[in-house]
N, C-alpha and C positions, 0 to 999 in steps of 0.2 A: 331552456333549462341548462344549468351548469351541473356537470357531473364530474367530480374530482376523484380520481382513483390514485392511490399512492402505490408506487411501484418500488421494488427493491433496487432498481437502477439509480434511484435518487440517493441512495446511500453509498454509492460506489466510491465517491471521492474520499469521504472521511473513513469509510470502512477499510479501504485498501491501505490508507496511511496508518490507521490504528493497528490493523492486524500485522502489517509488515513491521511496524515499530516494536510491538510487543513480542512478536516472534524473534526478531533480532536481539531484543534485550535479553530474553530468556536464554537463547542459544549461545550468544556470544559471551555473556557474563558467566553462565554455567560452565561453558567450555574453558574460559579463562581460569576460573577457580579450580576446575578439575586439573587443568594443565599444570598450574603452579603447585597444587597439592601433590600431583604425581612426581613433580621434580623435587619433592621433599621440602617444599617451602614451609615456613612457620605460619602460625595463625595470623600474625601481623602482616606477613608478606601477602597472604591470601586476601585479607581484608583490604589492604591498600590496593592490590591489583584489581579487586572487584569494584571498589569505589572509583578508581581511575577509569576502569572500563565503562562504568555507568555514565560518568560525566562526559568522557570523550565520545562515547557512542551516541548519547543523546544529542550532543552538539553536532556530531557528524550527520546523524539522521536528519536533523532539522535543516542544516545547511544543504545537504544533498537533495532533500525533497524540495526545498524552496527553489534551488537553482534549476533542477530538472523540470519541475512543474511550471516555473516561470518561463522557461524556454518554450514549453508548450503554449502557454498563454500568449507569449510574444508572437508565436507563429499564427495562432488563431486571430490575434489582433491585426496582423499584417494581411491575412487572407480576407478579413472583413473589410479592411480599408480598400483592398484591391477590388472586392466585389462592389463596394459602394461607388467606386470610380466607374466601373463598368456599367452600373445601373444608370449613372448620370450621363454617360456618353453613348450608350447603346441600349436604350430601354426595350426596343422591339426584339433585339437579339437575345436579351436576357429572358424575355417572356417566352420566346421560342425554345430557349435552352431549358427552362423550367418545365414547359409543356412536354418536351422530349423526355425528361426524367419520368414524368407521370405516365407517358406512353409505355416506357420500358417497364413500369411497374404494373401495367395491365389495363390502363384506361384507354378508351377510344380517343383518337386525336382531337376530335371536336370537344369532347368533355374535358380532356386534359388541358386544352387551351382555355376553356372557361374557368377551370380550377386555378390555373396559373394567373389569369387576369384578376380573379377575385382575391386570391391570396396576396398578390402584389399590390392591389389597391388597399388592402388592409395593412400589410407590413412587408414591403418588398425585400428589404435586407434580411429580415427574420426568416422569410420563406426560403431565400437562397442559402442562408446560413444553415438552416435545418436540413433542407432536402438536397442541396448541392454539395455543401461542405461537411455536413454531418455534425455541426456544432449545435448542441442543445443546452438548456439550462442545467439539466441533470449531469451532463458529461463535460461541461466546460471546466477548464483548469482553474483551480483556486490555490495559488502558491502558499499564501499565509496559513490557510486552513490545513493544508497538507503538512507544512512544517511544524505547526503547533501539535497536531495530532500525533505525528511521528515522534517528536521529542518526548511528549508526555507518555505515550504508550511504551516507548523504549524504556523510559525511566521506571515505569511500573513493572514492566516485564523483568528488567534487570534487578530490581529490588527483591524479587521473589527468591531466586537462588542465593542472593547475597544474605538475606535474612536467615535462610536455612544454614548457611555456612557459619553464622555467628552463634548458633544455638546447639550445634552438635559437636561431639568430641572430634579432634583432628583425625583419629584413627578411623572414624566412620564417615568422614566428610565426603569423600569421593562417592561412596554409595548413596549417601543421603541426598547430596546435591543432584546427582544424576537421576535418581529415582523421583525426587520431588519435581525436578525440571521436566522430566518426561510426562509426568502427570499434568503439570501446568500447560505444557504444549498440547497435549491431547485435548484438554478442556478448551483451550484457546481455539484450536482448529475446529472443534465441534460447535462452539458458540458462533464463530465466524461463518461456518457453513450454514448453521441454522438461521442466522441473520440474513445471509445472502440467498437463502432458499435452496441451498445445495444439499448433497448427502452428508449427514452428520458423521457417519462412520468413515466415509472417504476423507472428509476434511480433517478429522481427528488423526487418522492413520498417516496422512500425508506429512503433517508437521512432526508427528512422532518419529517417523522413519528418518527424515533428514536431520532432526535434532539429535537422534541417537548416533548417527554417523559422525556428526560434527564433534560430539563429546568424546566418542571413541578415538577420533583422530587426534584431538588435543591431549588426551590421556597418553596416547602412544608417544607423542612428541615429548611430553613431560618426562616420561620414563626413559626415553632415549638420551635426552640432553640434560637430565636433572643432575643434582649434586647429592652426594652422600652426607648423611649427618653423622658426625663422629661422636 
């Protein structure tokens, strides 16, 4: 009988990229808008800065995620090739190694050897990838997926404070963008936590706290280095 359970760890690849991208999009764009506004920038300055931040951030997220996750994928591939070679030249040693892993996990030596023999008869490389290297289908690196999710989620996140900045008067812009962005961040943190099975309150507060610090810091920078409007 086949019994297929779906676990939250299967979502970890795209969930991490999506949450990271959306969070960065909201925080960086809102902070940029608030910083320019605090420096007495015009509505046009703020819009251009926000749009530039959205495009640059989305491309940076995509490239950064692709490169970093691809490095992980390259490492996994190299380890699998090495394991494949070891299986070809030292089958008995690899069986003993796998059995030793199962003994450390609590199996009796005789049973551990039987399990190792049966798993290697079914899929030797897969058994070693999973139990020796810790490489599974759910956790394996997917560079293109990470890049796409990061760029798309960053763009969506960045668009939220940008839209707010275009519909409120300049005099209320800082308060409106900061308030709306903190609400967006709290909702994002709560949804991400709910999707991953963690505490909704903790997840929401975590991104709210760091988002508020980032916006306060850029507001301070804008006020210190801003220009006066004559």
